C-alpha positions in Angstrom: 5.0 -0.3 61.8 6.4 -2.1 58.7 5.7 -2.0 54.9 7.3 -4.3 52.4 7.5 -3.6 48.7 9.2 -5.4 45.9 10.9 -3.1 43.4 12.1 -3.7 39.8 14.4 -0.7 40.0 18.1 -1.7 39.7 19.7 -2.1 43.1 22.4 0.5 42.5 19.8 3.2 42.0 17.9 2.2 45.2 21.2 2.2 47.2 22.2 5.6 45.8 18.9 7.2 46.7 18.8 5.6 50.2 22.4 6.7 50.9 21.4 10.3 50.1 18.5 10.4 52.6 19.9 8.2 55.4 21.8 9.4 58.4 23.9 6.2 58.5 24.3 2.9 56.6 24.8 -0.3 58.6 26.1 -3.6 57.3 23.6 -5.9 55.6 21.8 -3.2 53.6 20.2 -1.3 56.6 19.7 2.4 56.0 18.9 4.4 59.2 17.2 7.8 59.4 16.2 10.0 62.3 13.0 8.0 63.0 13.0 5.2 60.4 14.9 2.2 59.1 14.9 0.7 55.6 16.3 -2.8 55.0 17.2 -3.7 51.4 17.3 -7.4 50.4 18.4 -8.6 47.0 16.1 -11.2 45.4 16.4 -13.4 42.4 15.7 -11.6 39.1 12.3 -12.2 37.5 12.5 -13.5 33.9 9.7 -13.1 31.4 10.7 -14.6 28.0 13.5 -12.4 26.8 13.2 -9.7 29.6 14.9 -9.9 32.9 13.7 -7.6 35.7 15.7 -7.1 38.9 13.8 -7.6 42.1 14.7 -6.0 45.4 12.7 -6.3 48.6 12.5 -3.1 50.5 11.3 -3.1 54.1 10.3 0.3 55.5 10.1 0.5 59.3 8.8 3.5 61.2 5.7 5.0 62.8 2.6 5.2 60.6 2.9 8.9 59.6 6.6 8.7 58.7 6.1 5.4 57.0 3.5 6.7 54.6 5.7 9.7 53.6 8.8 7.5 53.1 7.0 5.0 50.9 5.3 7.8 48.9 8.7 9.6 48.3 10.3 6.4 47.3 7.6 5.6 44.8 7.6 9.1 43.4 11.4 9.0 43.0 11.3 5.8 40.9 8.0 6.3 39.1 8.3 5.7 35.3 5.9 6.6 32.5 7.8 4.4 30.1 10.1 5.4 27.3 
């Protein structure tokens, strides 16, 4: 199963987090865990007037149960309440 999200979190923070949880890192931004893979793809930044927001496509690949947990933990890690 696969889930794709687009994140506005800076790439270096995403890479650091995924490196912490992955068993191995393969060329091309592929992070591999025991029963999952996450592919990170850089995209063009989004610009809104004077604000530039980074965009990164993150592709989560795993079975349904593992996938749900991976995506939830990722979102909780980078949740922001402003400020």
